[in-house]
N, C-alpha and C positions, 0 to 999 in steps of 0.2 A: 484746768482742761483748756484745749483750744475751743473757741466758739464756732471754728469752722469744721465743716464737715469732713471727715476724712476722704482722701481720693484714692483711687488704685495707683499704683507704680505704673511708668510709663512702659509702653510693650515695644519699642524701639529706640535705637540709638538717636534718631531724629527726634522722636519724641522726649528724650531725656535732655537733649539739647535745646528743645524748645522750652522745656520746662524750666530749665535754668536762665534762659535767655528772657523768659516771661517775667521772671523774678530780678532781673537786671543785675544776673551774674553773667559776665562774659566768659565762657569758656571756650575750651579748644575741642576739637572731635576726640582725641585722644582721651581727655578726662570725662567727656561723655559716654564714650564707650565703657571705660572701666565702671563708671558709676551704675551704667545701665546691668552690666554684668553682676556687680555686686548686689543689685536689688532682685535681680532674676535668679543668682544663685543661692541667695541667703547668706553671705559671705560678707565678714567685716571688710572695709575698706582703710586701708592704711596709706596715710596721706604723709609724705615726709617732705621737708622744704625749708625755704629759709623763712625766719620770722616776718608777717607782714605780707605774704604773697597769698593770702586768702584762703588758707586751708580750713580754718574755723567757720568762716563765713559760708564755706559750702553745706555744712551742715545746718546753719541756721537757714538759708535758702531752701533747702530740701526739705525742712520741718514745715517751714511756711508754705510751699508750693503744694506739698502732699496734704496740707491740714493735719498735720500731726504734733504731738507734744513734742517739745525738744529737752531732752534731760542732759544736763552738761556736767561731767565729771572734771573738775579742773584739778590736775595732778599738781603734786608738791612733794617735795623732799620730807619723808617722815609719815606720808599719807598710809593711814591703815585702814582695818575692816570697819572698826566702828564709825570711822569718817566717811568711807566709801559704800560701805554694803548695808549695814544695820546697827542699830543699838538699843537696848532696852530703856525706856522712859522711868529711871530708878526712882525718881521724886514721886512720880504718879503710884509707882508699884508700891511704895512704903506707906503711903497714904492709905491704901487700899487693904493691905495688911493690918494695919493699925484699926481700921474701920470695922474690918471683920473680927479682929481680936475683941475690940469693944462690945460688937454686937453676940460675943459668945461663941464664935465659929473656930475650930480649933484642929478641925480636920487638915492635917498637913498637905496631904494629896490632892484636895479638894482646892484648898489656898493654893497651891503651885500652879495647879491648872488654871486657875483664874488670873494670876497675875503675869504667868506668861503666857498670854493670849494675845491675838492680833491689835487687841485694842490698846496693848502698851508697846508695841512694836514700832519702833521709828525707822521708816524706810529710806535710808540714803539712797543716792543716784543709782548705784547697780539695782539694788533690789526693786527700787522704782520703774527702772528701764524693764524688768521681767513680769511687769504687771498689766501690760498693754492686752488688749482683746482682740480677737482675729480680726483683721482687716483695718487695725488701727494701732498698730506695733509704734511706739514712738521712736524717734530718732535719738539715738544715745551716743551722744559725743564725748569721748574719752581725750581730752584735750593735754597735748605738750606731754605725753607718757614718758618722755625721756627724763622729766624732772623726777619721777619717782625710782625708788631703788628697785635692785631685780627680784627682792622678796614679795613687793607688790607685784611686779609684772609676773612672777610664776603664779600667783593667786589668779591672775585673769585668765590663765589656759582654761580653769575648769569652766568660766563663766562663756568664752567665746568657744568652747567645745560643744557643749551641751546646754547652754543658756539656763542654767540652773544654778541654785545657792541653797548650802545646807545650812539650816539655823538649828542646833542641837534641840532647843527646847520645841520645837515644833516640826520638826523633819526638813525634807526636802522640798523648796519651793522652785517651780519650773514654769518656764514662760510659756503661755497659751499660743503666743505667736512670737517667734525672736524679734528683738528689736533691730531697728537699721544702724548699725553698729558704725561711726566714723572714727577712726582712730588718727590723732596728728601728732608729729613730733618733729621738732627742729634741730633734731639729730645731735644735742649737744653730748649723746653718749648713744653707743650701738644697741639697738634693742635685740634680744636673743632671737634665734631663727625659730625656736619652737613656736613663738607667738606669731611671727611674721607668716610662717606657713599656714596658717589658718586663715590668712587674710589674702585680699587681693592687693596690689602695691601700685600707687602712682607717685611720682616726683612732680610737685608742683614747683615749677619753675617762674622767674619773672616772665612777665607777658611781653611780646614783642612792641613794637612803638604803635602799630596800627591798633592791636588790642588794648593795649594801655589807654590809647586816645579814645577809644570807644567807652571803655569805663570811665573815664572822666567826664565823658559827655551825658553818660547815665547818672553818674553819682553827683555831678556839679554842673546840672543844664544849665544854669543862670550865668556860668563862666564864657568870657569872650572867648571865640572860637581860636583867634590869633594867639592868645594867651594860653590857652588850653594846649596847643601844639607846641609852644615854647616850652611849657612846663615839662611836657612828657619829652620832648627831643632833650633838655637840660638833664633830667633824671637818667634817662638811658644813658648819656655819656658819663655821668656820675658813677652809673653803677660799673662802668670799664675801669674806673681807679681801683686801686689798692687800699680800700677803706676798710676801718675796722669794723664798720655795720653799715653796709650800704642801705639806701632807703628802700623801703617797699612799697607794694601798690597802697596801702594804707597810707604812707606818707605822701604818696602823689596825690592822693584824694584830698588829704588835710591842707597840702599845700595850695592847691589851686583853689579850694575853698577860702582858704586864709587870704590868698591875694585878692580873690573877688571881694571880700568883704573890705579891702583897701580900697575896691575900686579901681583894680588895676587892669588894664587892658593889653598890658605888655610887661616883658621882664627888662629892667635895666640892673647895672651892677649895685647901686644902692638899695635897690629893693631886695636883690638876693643875698645881700651882706644883712638886711635888718631881719630878714626872715628865715634865715637860713636853719635856725634853731626848730621849725617846724619837721626840717628834712634828716638832719643830723643829730644825734645825739651823743657824741663823744666830743671833748674839746680838740683833741688831736685831729680829728675829721674835719671840724668847723675850720680851724687854724689853717689847715691845708690850703681850704677852698678860700679863704680870706688872704692867704698870700699870693693869690694869682692864677691858681687852677679855676676859679668861679669865673674871672675876668676870661679867661682862654676859651674854657667851654661856651661861655655866653656870646663871643663873638663868633664861634664856629656853629653855633645854633642858628643866629641871625643870618650870617651867610648862607647856610645849607637850606632855610626856609625861603629866603627871598630869591635864590636861583632856581627852586622849584615852585615858586609862583610866576616867574618867566614864563 
């Protein structure tokens, strides 16, 4: 549980924007608007976009700013009910059965009722997300939903429609107050329309240069101002290339931090070459930058920033 008192959800778009900004998440008004509507309408928010643009961070920031628990379901291929929703503590149940038998208790119905009780129920993220109290519902992050299969996606429909789960031995468990649901996907496959219809949708794009520079200032405040400007400008141009994987905002922050650790106050070709692995994760992309694209981009960046300073 969080040690922060749960706070009420924002009452306007401006309050939502201020809430995100106050937690050092630099959002645009479009995101603040759809997030406000999601909170007001008790509808899941479906966030789609490239990896590294800050989708997961939205849920983390929201939980922190509202003083709510963050419950994260990290999706992967093969995810099933026992891993995502609940399972029974079979080892503890067997011990209990043996102890009752040793004590001479042989009533099958009483024994079954005892071992299939809340005491032996292991709550996984889905069931845990339904346990919030009124005014303190957790933020439930379903992260990278596109990594699961369609069968699990279909199972989520009941959760997102009625916010309840049926445990055969206990009955239906329904949320006292629906959790704040944030769903993210990197669009490696299409999510079915039936699930999307239950959500509000927002595409999280790469930020423009001004917003990305503000992000760097907040996340790496010790970075030199000139260096931050060059880093952002360089990455903005890098994303215009046909790369296998363009760097996200997370890489921008990492690169600015790494360069600051190296006591750099400006970019130069050697530094770009030495640290390019912080930005790019595929050898073909790295080779392309080292074969001349990097020097060309850096030259443009220097020229543009010098012209802007005059």
